[in-house]
Structure formats: structure tokens, C-alpha cells
C-alpha positions as CSV (number, residue, x, y, z in Angstrom):
1,X,81.7,79.9,119.4
2,X,83.4,81.9,122.2
3,X,81.1,84.5,123.6
4,X,82.4,87.6,125.1
5,X,82.1,87.4,129.3
6,X,81.2,90.6,131.6
7,X,85.1,91.6,132.0
8,X,85.3,91.4,128.0
9,X,82.3,93.7,127.5
10,X,83.6,96.2,129.8
11,X,87.2,96.0,129.2
12,X,86.2,96.6,125.6
13,X,84.0,99.1,126.2
14,X,86.4,101.1,128.4
15,X,88.9,101.1,125.8
16,X,86.9,102.3,123.3
17,X,85.8,105.1,125.3
18,X,89.3,105.9,126.4
19,X,90.4,105.9,122.6
20,X,87.8,108.3,121.1
21,X,89.1,110.8,124.1
22,X,92.6,110.3,123.2
23,X,91.3,111.0,119.1
24,X,89.3,113.9,120.5
25,X,92.7,115.5,121.9
26,X,95.0,114.9,119.0
27,X,92.3,116.0,116.3
28,X,91.8,119.3,118.5
29,X,95.6,119.7,118.8
30,X,96.6,118.7,122.6
31,X,98.4,115.4,121.5
32,X,100.7,115.6,118.7
33,X,101.3,113.1,116.4
34,X,104.3,112.1,118.5
35,X,102.6,111.6,121.5
36,X,99.6,110.1,120.1
37,X,101.4,107.6,118.2
38,X,102.0,104.9,121.3
39,X,98.0,105.3,121.6
40,X,96.7,104.5,118.6
41,X,98.9,101.4,118.3
42,X,97.8,100.3,121.2
43,X,94.4,100.7,119.4
44,X,95.7,98.8,115.8
45,X,95.9,102.2,114.3
46,X,98.6,102.7,112.1
47,X,99.4,105.7,109.8
48,X,100.5,104.3,106.3
49,X,101.8,105.8,103.5
50,X,98.3,107.7,102.2
51,X,96.3,107.6,105.1
52,X,95.4,105.6,108.6
53,X,95.0,101.6,108.4
54,X,93.1,100.0,111.1
55,X,93.3,96.5,111.6
56,X,90.7,94.5,113.7
57,X,91.5,91.2,115.8
58,X,90.0,88.3,114.3
59,X,90.9,85.5,117.2
60,X,92.1,82.4,115.9
61,X,90.3,83.5,112.5
62,X,86.9,82.4,114.0
63,X,83.8,85.0,113.0
64,X,80.1,84.9,112.9
65,X,78.1,85.9,110.3
66,X,76.9,88.7,112.4
67,X,80.6,89.6,113.1
68,X,81.2,89.5,109.2
69,X,78.4,91.6,108.4
70,X,79.7,94.1,110.8
71,X,83.3,94.1,108.5
72,X,80.8,94.8,105.5
73,X,78.8,97.6,107.5
74,X,82.5,99.1,108.5
75,X,83.8,98.8,105.1
76,X,80.9,100.5,103.3
77,X,80.1,103.0,106.0
78,X,83.8,104.5,106.8
79,X,86.4,102.9,104.0
80,X,86.3,102.4,100.3
81,X,83.8,99.5,100.2
82,X,86.6,96.8,100.6
83,X,88.9,95.3,103.6
84,X,91.9,93.1,103.1
85,X,92.2,89.9,105.2
86,X,95.8,89.4,106.5
87,X,98.0,86.4,107.1
88,X,97.3,87.0,110.9
89,X,93.6,85.9,110.1
90,X,93.0,89.4,111.0
91,X,91.4,92.5,108.6
92,X,92.8,95.7,107.5
93,X,91.0,98.9,106.7
94,X,93.2,100.9,104.5
95,X,91.3,104.0,104.4
96,X,89.3,105.3,107.4
97,X,90.0,108.9,108.6
98,X,90.9,109.4,112.1
99,X,87.6,111.2,113.2
100,X,85.7,108.4,112.2
101,X,87.7,105.4,114.1
102,X,86.2,105.8,117.4
103,X,82.7,104.8,115.6
104,X,84.4,102.1,114.1
105,X,85.4,100.8,117.3
106,X,81.5,101.5,118.7
107,X,80.2,99.2,115.9
108,X,83.0,96.7,116.7
109,X,82.3,96.4,120.1
110,X,78.5,95.7,119.4
111,X,79.3,92.6,117.8
112,X,81.9,91.3,120.2
113,X,84.9,92.6,118.0
114,X,88.0,95.0,118.7
115,X,91.2,96.1,117.5
116,X,93.2,95.4,120.9
117,X,97.0,93.9,120.6
118,X,96.6,94.0,116.7
119,X,100.1,96.4,116.6
120,X,102.8,97.2,119.2
121,X,105.6,95.0,121.1
122,X,102.8,93.1,123.1
123,X,101.3,89.4,122.4
124,X,99.3,89.5,118.8
125,X,96.4,87.5,117.6
126,X,96.9,84.0,118.4
127,X,96.3,81.7,115.3
128,X,95.3,78.6,114.4
129,X,94.2,76.2,111.6
130,X,91.5,77.4,109.6
131,X,89.7,74.3,109.9
132,X,89.7,73.7,113.2
133,X,86.8,72.1,114.7
134,X,86.1,70.7,111.6
135,X,89.0,69.2,110.4
136,X,88.6,65.3,110.1
137,X,92.6,64.9,111.0
138,X,92.9,66.7,114.1
139,X,93.4,65.7,117.8
140,X,91.1,68.0,119.4
141,X,89.6,71.6,118.4
142,X,92.9,73.8,119.3
143,X,90.6,77.2,119.1
144,X,89.6,76.5,123.3
145,X,93.3,76.7,124.0
146,X,93.6,79.9,121.6
147,X,91.4,81.7,123.7
148,X,92.6,80.5,127.0
149,X,95.7,82.2,125.5
150,X,93.8,85.3,124.5
151,X,92.1,86.0,128.1
152,X,95.4,85.5,129.9
153,X,97.7,87.6,127.4
154,X,95.5,90.7,127.1
155,X,96.6,93.5,128.9
156,X,99.0,91.3,130.4
157,X,100.7,93.8,132.6
158,X,104.3,92.2,132.7
159,X,104.0,91.4,128.9
160,X,102.3,94.5,127.1
161,X,105.7,96.2,126.4
162,X,108.1,93.1,125.1
163,X,111.0,93.7,123.4
164,X,109.2,93.1,120.0
165,X,106.0,92.0,119.2
166,X,105.0,88.4,120.1
167,X,103.5,85.6,117.9
168,X,101.7,82.3,118.9
169,X,100.4,79.8,116.8
170,X,98.2,76.4,117.8
171,X,98.0,73.8,115.7
172,X,95.9,70.2,116.7
173,X,96.9,68.0,113.4
174,X,99.9,66.1,111.8
175,X,99.7,68.4,108.8
176,X,100.3,72.0,110.0
177,X,98.1,74.7,108.0
178,X,99.4,77.5,110.0
179,X,102.7,77.7,109.9
180,X,103.2,77.2,113.7
181,X,107.1,76.4,113.3
182,X,107.6,80.1,111.9
183,X,106.1,81.8,115.2
184,X,107.7,83.1,118.3
185,X,105.9,80.0,120.3
186,X,104.2,76.9,118.4
187,X,101.9,74.7,120.1
188,X,100.9,71.2,119.1
189,X,98.1,69.6,120.6
190,X,98.5,66.1,120.8
191,X,97.5,63.2,123.3
192,X,100.4,60.8,124.5
193,X,100.6,57.0,125.1
194,X,98.1,57.3,128.2
195,X,95.6,59.2,126.2
196,X,96.3,62.3,128.0
197,X,95.9,66.0,125.9
198,X,98.9,68.0,126.1
199,X,101.3,69.9,123.8
200,X,104.6,69.7,121.8
201,X,106.1,73.3,122.2
202,X,108.6,75.1,119.7
203,X,110.3,78.2,120.5
204,X,112.0,80.8,118.5
205,X,110.2,80.3,115.1
206,X,109.9,83.8,112.7
207,X,110.0,85.2,109.2
208,X,111.4,88.6,108.7
209,X,114.9,89.7,108.5
210,X,116.2,86.6,109.8
211,X,113.7,83.7,109.1
212,X,113.9,80.9,111.3
213,X,112.0,78.1,112.1
214,X,111.5,76.9,115.8
215,X,112.7,74.8,118.0
216,X,110.9,71.5,120.0
217,X,111.9,72.8,123.6
218,X,109.3,70.4,124.4
219,X,107.7,67.2,123.5
220,X,105.0,66.7,125.6
221,X,103.3,69.3,128.3
222,X,100.3,68.2,130.1
223,X,97.5,71.1,129.5
224,X,96.9,72.4,132.8
225,X,100.6,73.6,132.4
226,X,99.9,75.4,129.0
227,X,99.4,79.0,131.1
228,X,102.7,78.2,132.9
229,X,104.8,77.1,130.3
230,X,104.2,80.5,128.2
231,X,104.4,82.5,131.1
232,X,107.6,80.8,131.6
233,X,108.7,81.4,128.0
234,X,107.6,84.9,127.8
235,X,109.8,85.7,131.6
236,X,113.1,84.6,130.0
237,X,112.3,86.5,127.1
238,X,111.3,90.0,128.3
239,X,114.5,89.3,130.8
240,X,116.9,88.8,127.6
241,X,115.6,89.6,124.8
242,X,117.6,92.5,123.3
243,X,116.3,96.3,123.7
244,X,119.1,97.9,121.8
245,X,118.5,97.1,118.5
246,X,115.0,96.3,116.9
247,X,116.6,94.0,114.5
248,X,118.0,91.4,116.9
249,X,114.6,92.3,119.4
250,X,112.5,89.1,118.7
251,X,112.7,85.7,120.6
252,X,114.3,83.8,117.4
253,X,117.5,86.0,118.0
254,X,117.7,85.1,122.0
255,X,117.1,81.7,120.9
256,X,120.0,81.7,118.0
257,X,122.4,83.3,120.4
258,X,121.8,81.9,123.0
259,X,121.7,78.3,122.1
260,X,118.0,76.5,122.2
261,X,119.3,73.9,125.1
262,X,119.9,76.9,127.1
263,X,117.0,78.2,126.4
264,X,115.1,75.3,127.1
265,X,117.0,74.9,130.3
266,X,116.3,78.2,131.6
267,X,112.4,78.1,130.5
268,X,112.4,74.8,132.6
269,X,113.9,76.5,135.5
270,X,111.7,79.3,135.2
271,X,108.5,76.9,134.6
272,X,109.4,75.4,137.9
273,X,109.2,78.5,139.6
274,X,105.8,79.5,138.1
275,X,104.6,76.5,139.3
276,X,105.4,76.8,143.0
277,X,102.1,79.2,143.0
278,X,100.0,76.8,141.4
279,X,98.1,79.9,140.2
280,X,98.6,79.4,136.4
281,X,97.4,75.6,136.6
282,X,94.4,75.0,134.4
283,X,91.4,73.9,136.4
284,X,89.8,70.7,134.5
285,X,86.7,72.7,135.2
286,X,87.9,75.8,133.6
287,X,88.9,74.0,130.7
288,X,85.8,72.4,130.2
289,X,84.2,75.7,130.6
290,X,85.7,77.4,127.8
291,X,85.5,74.1,125.6
292,X,81.9,73.8,125.5
293,X,81.8,77.5,124.2
294,X,83.1,75.5,121.1
295,X,80.9,72.5,121.0
296,X,80.4,71.6,117.2
297,X,77.1,72.5,116.0
298,X,74.5,69.7,116.0
299,X,74.7,68.7,112.4
300,X,71.8,66.8,110.9
301,X,73.0,63.3,109.6
302,X,74.3,62.9,106.0
303,X,75.3,59.7,104.0
304,X,78.9,59.8,103.6
305,X,78.1,59.7,99.8
306,X,76.7,62.5,98.2
307,X,74.8,61.8,94.9
308,X,74.1,65.5,94.3
309,X,77.9,66.4,94.9
310,X,78.9,63.4,92.9
311,X,76.5,64.3,90.1
312,X,77.4,68.3,89.9
313,X,81.3,66.9,89.9
314,X,80.5,65.0,86.8
315,X,78.1,67.8,85.0
316,X,80.2,70.6,85.4
317,X,84.4,70.5,85.3
318,X,84.8,73.7,86.9
319,X,82.5,72.8,89.5
320,X,84.7,69.8,89.8
321,X,88.1,71.6,90.0
322,X,86.7,73.6,92.6
323,X,85.3,70.4,94.7
324,X,88.9,68.9,94.1
325,X,90.8,72.1,95.6
326,X,88.4,73.6,97.7
327,X,86.2,71.4,99.7
328,X,88.3,69.4,102.0
329,X,87.2,66.5,104.2
330,X,85.4,67.1,107.4
331,X,85.2,65.2,110.7
332,X,81.4,64.5,109.9
333,X,80.3,62.1,107.3
334,X,78.8,63.6,104.7
335,X,80.0,67.0,105.3
336,X,82.7,69.2,103.4
337,X,85.2,72.4,104.6
338,X,84.6,74.8,102.1
339,X,87.7,76.9,100.9
340,X,86.0,80.6,99.3
341,X,88.7,81.8,97.6
342,X,89.7,85.6,97.5
343,X,92.1,85.1,94.6
344,X,90.5,85.6,91.6
345,X,92.3,85.5,88.4
346,X,94.2,89.1,88.0
347,X,92.3,90.0,91.3
348,X,94.5,91.3,94.5
349,X,95.2,88.5,97.1
350,X,93.4,88.8,100.4
351,X,90.4,91.6,99.2
352,X,86.8,91.2,99.8
353,X,84.4,94.0,99.1
354,X,81.9,94.8,101.8
355,X,79.1,93.1,99.2
356,X,80.9,89.9,99.3
357,X,81.2,89.8,102.7
358,X,77.2,90.2,103.2
359,X,77.2,87.2,100.8
360,X,79.6,85.4,102.6
361,X,77.9,85.8,105.9
362,X,74.5,85.1,104.3
363,X,76.1,81.6,103.1
364,X,77.3,81.1,106.2
365,X,73.9,81.3,107.9
366,X,72.2,79.3,104.9
367,X,74.9,76.6,104.9
368,X,77.7,76.5,107.4
369,X,75.6,77.2,111.1
370,X,76.7,80.5,110.7
371,X,80.2,80.3,111.0
372,X,83.4,81.6,108.7
373,X,86.8,81.3,109.3
374,X,89.9,83.3,108.0
375,X,92.8,81.6,106.7
376,X,96.5,82.5,107.1
377,X,96.5,82.3,103.6
378,X,94.0,85.1,103.1
379,X,91.1,83.1,102.1
380,X,87.7,82.5,103.8
381,X,86.4,79.5,105.0
382,X,82.8,78.1,105.7
383,X,83.9,75.1,108.1
384,X,80.5,73.0,107.9
385,X,78.9,72.2,104.5
386,X,76.4,69.6,103.8
387,X,78.3,67.7,100.4
388,X,74.4,67.8,99.2
389,X,74.5,71.6,99.3
390,X,77.7,72.6,97.7
391,X,76.3,73.0,94.6
392,X,73.9,75.3,95.4
393,X,76.9,77.3,97.3
394,X,79.0,77.2,94.4
395,X,75.9,78.5,92.5
396,X,75.7,81.6,94.7
397,X,79.3,82.0,94.8
398,X,79.5,81.9,91.2
399,X,76.7,84.8,91.3
400,X,79.1,87.1,92.9
401,X,82.3,86.1,92.1
402,X,83.7,83.8,94.5
403,X,83.6,80.8,92.8
404,X,87.6,80.7,91.7
405,X,88.7,76.9,92.3
406,X,92.4,77.6,92.9
407,X,92.9,76.7,96.5
408,X,96.4,75.6,97.4
409,X,97.3,75.8,93.5
410,X,99.6,78.5,91.7
411,X,97.1,81.6,91.5
412,X,96.3,80.9,95.3
413,X,99.3,83.5,96.1
414,X,100.0,85.3,99.3
415,X,100.6,89.0,99.0
416,X,101.2,91.9,101.3
417,X,99.9,95.4,100.5
418,X,103.1,96.1,99.7
419,X,104.1,99.9,98.2
420,X,100.8,100.5,97.1
421,X,99.7,101.2,100.9
422,X,102.7,100.4,103.5
423,X,105.2,102.7,104.5
424,X,107.9,100.3,105.3
425,X,107.9,98.3,102.3
426,X,110.3,98.8,99.4
427,X,108.2,97.2,96.3
428,X,104.7,97.1,95.0
429,X,103.5,93.3,95.9
430,X,99.7,93.5,94.4
431,X,100.6,94.3,90.8
432,X,103.3,91.3,90.5
433,X,100.3,88.9,92.2
434,X,98.3,90.4,89.3
435,X,100.4,89.4,86.9
436,X,101.4,86.0,88.0
437,X,97.4,85.0,88.1
438,X,97.1,86.3,84.9
439,X,100.0,84.3,83.5
440,X,99.5,80.6,85.4
441,X,95.4,81.7,85.2
442,X,93.8,79.3,82.6
443,X,92.2,76.3,84.3
444,X,94.4,73.5,82.1
445,X,97.6,75.4,83.3
446,X,96.9,75.1,87.1
447,X,95.7,71.4,86.7
448,X,99.0,70.6,85.3
449,X,101.0,72.6,87.9
450,X,99.1,71.5,91.0
451,X,100.0,72.4,94.5
452,X,102.3,75.5,94.2
453,X,102.7,78.0,96.6
454,X,103.9,81.3,95.8
455,X,104.0,84.0,98.5
456,X,105.3,87.9,98.0
457,X,106.4,90.5,100.3
458,X,107.2,94.2,99.5
459,X,109.8,94.7,102.1
460,X,111.8,92.2,104.7
461,X,109.5,92.1,106.8
462,X,108.4,89.5,105.3
463,X,104.1,90.0,106.0
464,X,103.8,87.8,102.6
465,X,105.7,84.8,104.0
466,X,108.0,84.8,101.2
467,X,110.5,82.8,103.1
468,X,107.7,79.8,103.5
469,X,106.7,80.1,99.7
470,X,107.9,77.5,97.3
471,X,108.7,80.2,95.3
472,X,109.4,83.3,97.7
473,X,109.3,86.8,95.9
474,X,110.9,89.7,97.8
475,X,110.7,93.4,97.1
476,X,113.9,95.3,97.6
477,X,114.8,98.6,96.9
478,X,118.2,98.9,95.0
479,X,119.3,102.2,93.7
480,X,115.6,103.4,93.3
481,X,114.3,100.9,91.0
482,X,112.0,97.8,92.8
483,X,114.0,94.6,92.3
484,X,112.6,91.3,93.1
485,X,114.6,88.5,94.9
486,X,113.4,84.9,94.6
487,X,113.5,81.9,96.8
488,X,112.9,78.1,96.2
489,X,112.0,75.5,98.7
490,X,110.6,77.2,101.4
491,X,107.5,75.7,103.8
492,X,104.9,76.9,106.1
493,X,103.7,72.9,106.8
494,X,104.9,70.3,108.9
495,X,107.9,70.1,106.9
496,X,108.9,73.6,107.8
497,X,111.9,75.2,105.6
498,X,113.0,78.4,104.5
499,X,113.7,78.9,100.8
500,X,117.5,79.4,99.4
501,X,117.9,82.2,97.5
502,X,118.3,81.5,93.5
503,X,120.7,84.6,92.4
504,X,120.7,87.8,91.7
505,X,117.1,89.7,91.5
506,X,114.9,90.8,88.5
507,X,112.9,94.2,88.0
508,X,109.4,94.4,88.1
509,X,109.4,94.0,84.0
510,X,111.5,90.6,84.4
511,X,110.0,89.0,87.5
512,X,106.9,87.5,85.9
513,X,108.8,85.6,83.0
514,X,111.3,84.5,85.8
515,X,108.7,82.5,87.7
516,X,107.3,81.3,84.1
517,X,110.9,80.0,83.6
518,X,111.3,78.2,87.2
519,X,107.3,76.7,86.8
520,X,108.7,75.5,83.0
521,X,111.9,74.3,84.6
522,X,109.8,72.0,87.5
523,X,107.4,70.8,84.6
524,X,110.2,69.2,82.2
525,X,112.1,68.1,84.9
526,X,109.6,66.2,87.0
527,X,109.8,62.6,87.4
528,X,105.7,61.9,87.2
529,X,102.7,63.8,86.9
530,X,102.3,63.9,90.8
531,X,105.6,65.1,91.8
532,X,104.5,68.6,93.5
533,X,106.7,71.8,92.6
534,X,108.3,71.5,96.2
535,X,109.0,67.7,96.0
536,X,111.0,68.2,92.6
537,X,112.9,70.9,94.3
538,X,114.0,69.3,97.5
539,X,115.2,65.9,94.9
540,X,116.9,68.5,92.3
541,X,118.3,71.6,94.5
542,X,118.3,74.6,92.6
543,X,121.2,73.8,89.9
544,X,118.7,73.4,87.0
545,X,116.7,76.3,88.4
546,X,119.7,78.7,88.2
547,X,120.9,77.9,85.1
548,X,117.5,78.1,83.4
549,X,116.9,81.7,85.0
550,X,120.7,82.9,84.4
551,X,122.4,80.3,82.0
552,X,125.2,77.6,82.8
553,X,128.0,78.7,85.0
């Protein structure tokens, strides 16, 4: 795992002290809220419906057990004993008081954490595959490149005041587990026919008011040119991005209005200029230096087949379901990647109590080389677990209410905080997620349905990724009433697609039944038990689902 260098320590300490002074001036009345707003946003502090919200950066979703314990400490000491993991692999505290924020930031800095660039019109937290460094199907660990991008983009003077916020994702597997094509820049780590490492580059993806899938502008970019090419993209965007209308300020609008071919041409021209200086060419020794921080742990050798793991599956249907859904293939024989679901049946998606965070930290120390990951699907991951240890790990998870074996199933719902917290939201999301989780919560029902991703947003900003849901739900305000629109066929994986609106929306009382109707229609019309919901929608189209919801035209 990456460890701060001298610059990181000095930078974070200086910013923490600076913001403490700004908070003191705000509390004394020397700064008005209008004057304070840009200062707090640069430090991850939002003003929500009821209180301030502090968003903590978790670079590329990687946490140490020590850092997780600090998050538990912050939740226990300064908040209401919980935190909310987000779709950008970050953590939000929803109830800090302003006077406590400097102390929170000092505590975070003591374990190499901060809240910088988690808000504002800058390059946000670079995200990646939550199985990075452990996945059996990856070309290489993508996190060193995420770290290189983090170092390059931190307080970058040219890109600190962009037309709009900017998001980058990096993957290294044919299976996209990071919704890479829905980012402003998506990077797919790959090797060419000569065995050289490089990237396929996608530009102009995004969700929100105008969802778009990124355009491939480079099929293969040599790794040494990573920063030069990304800088070229940023310069083209910074020069031409709309600043007169925030709804048209994202790079996806620039790409759409200018044309992907022309944008690619401009990027290549700017790239040629950037490369002339060689200042941003990545030296091999620097890549190797960063990669050394991410060397895989020395895992004891294990047989590929674990008798203890197999016996536990045979002994318990609940454990067998957990093993099937929450244990994924690891690159090392005899090991698995374990997803710790933060979606208990009827629970709030992405929330973890301080006690649960402490438990996960302890389990990471015992079973996973002290490493934890945060997924964009609002779950936690223990990336290096011996299959022999999974039964004991499961027993510990069960003792603390963390054993839900629903990763990728219908109750593994993504939901934003919605109108319960967010000042931008038009409708609630949490209660809808809880209702659907209860409706589909039986083990038998989930097994019958199989893989199905429901994603819920409380407003058009799409923090719940509803456009990319197999079933997407968007809450809108209609004459003072919360109404929920339904989209079908979206996907955030390597077959990225934007869901299509089915028809008129449903009230909060109706939406649960409407989703049940959609699922029941799928179960009735699928060709075979292993045809997934997404495959069925793509085969059948929307007509049978519309007819089931609204009646035949």
C-alpha cells in the first residue's frame, strides 16, 4: 500500500492548519458563509439539509486497518456513530459540527488521510477496481497508476478551477468493475502484442442530467505517456469547456457538441506539444518506485482446493450462498477476495457503524494482510483471504451483522442519501431501497432472481448511478410530490449502457410494487433459469415490461 512521502505529510499538515484558521474566522463571524463556502468546499466540507457533511478521500478505494479504525474513531467521537461509503469509494460523515472539523482533519492526517479534492471543480478521487491487486483476471495492479495520477493532480495549479468537477477511473481487467466508461476519463490498462504496458483511453463519459458513455480516443497509449496524454485532455477541456452554464460544463458535453473525432484530434495535437518538453514523460524507475509500494503481500502457499471451505459450503446453505456471491477468484491459488456487504436486508445501503468499522479492521488484520477496499457499489472488500479461513471469517461477520451474502443480487442496491440528507435531492432514496430489500429479501427469492443491479438516485445528479442500473430508479419532484421514474437495461460494466425510461413515474407508495412487477415479468419470460435480467431485457426490449406496468396500448 502507498505510504505518504515528505511532500504528502507537509502538504496535508499545512492545509489542515490553514483550514483550522479559516474555521476559526468563520465561527468568530470574520468570514461570512458566502466567503467561507469556497474554502470549506476545497476541504471536503458541504452544508447539507440539516448539518455539515464531511467527505473523506479514500484514494482508489484502498484502506489499511489502521485507517479504518481512525474512521471508526471519527464516527464515534465527532459524528453519530456511523459513516456512509459512497459510489466514489469515499466515506461521508453526515453530522459533524463545524468547530470539530479541524480536529477531525488532524486525526485523519495522523493516519495519512484527508478530505482534499473530494469536492469543488477539480480532479476528484481517482477510482479503480475494488479487486485491484488481487483479481485473477487483471493485467497488472492498476493502483500504482492511480497513485501517479493522484500525485500529479493534487493542487495542480492549472486544473484546480475547472469548468466542472472531473472524474477519472482506471481498470486493468476485461471485466469492468469500476464503471470506467461513465467517467470523464476512463483508462483501461492493457498489453499490446509486443507485451508492452499501456492504456486504452476513453473520454467524455458521465451520468447526471445527460448520461453518456465515453468515447475511445486512443486504443493504446504507452505507459510512459500517461501523464502527458491526460494533461493534454485536461488542457483541451479547460480551454473549451463551457463556463457559462454548469449544466453544460462537463467534458461529455464538449465531446458531444464538438464531436469525438475532432476532440481526439485536438487532444493529439496538444499531446504532441506537451511531449516536446519531456517533462511529463514517466521514467521507468519512477513507475517501478511507485509499483514497489503496491507489491502483493507474501501469502503463505495454500492448496488450490480447501477442504474446510468445501465442507462449510456443504454444511450450511447460508454459507454456501455467501461463498457463491461474496467470494471471488484471487490470483493466488487457495485464496479468495471476500466482499463484506453493507446491504443487510432492510438496511441503509453503504452505512457502517463505528463498531462495524472496527470489526472489519480487526478482521483485515487477522485474515487479509491488514488491507481493505471500498467498492463503488458501497460495500467493503477483504482482498487476500485464504479459503481455509473463510468459514471462520464468516462466523465473525455473522456475529456482527455483516454476513449478508448478496453481492451482485437484487438486494445489493446502490442508493444515494437522497432527501433525507442532501440539499440537492428531490426525493428520498433510502426508504425506497429498504422497501425493495425487504420485498426481495428471502434467500429463495434472491437465488431465483440471480444477478440484478438496482440503483437509486434522489435527483438528476445521479449519485446513485441509476442510469447504469439494470433497473434504475430516479426520484423527481412533481408538483410537490415525490415521484419515481424507472429505467431498464442500464449497465456499468464492460458492456456499458444507459438505461431507457419505461414510462410515467410512480409515487412512493407505488414504486415498490412496480419493481416487483418488472421482476415478475422477467421471471415469467426468461428463456432459462440462468438468463440474467440484463440479458432478458436486451433480448426482449421494453415492450413486455411496459405492458405489465401500464397495460397494453
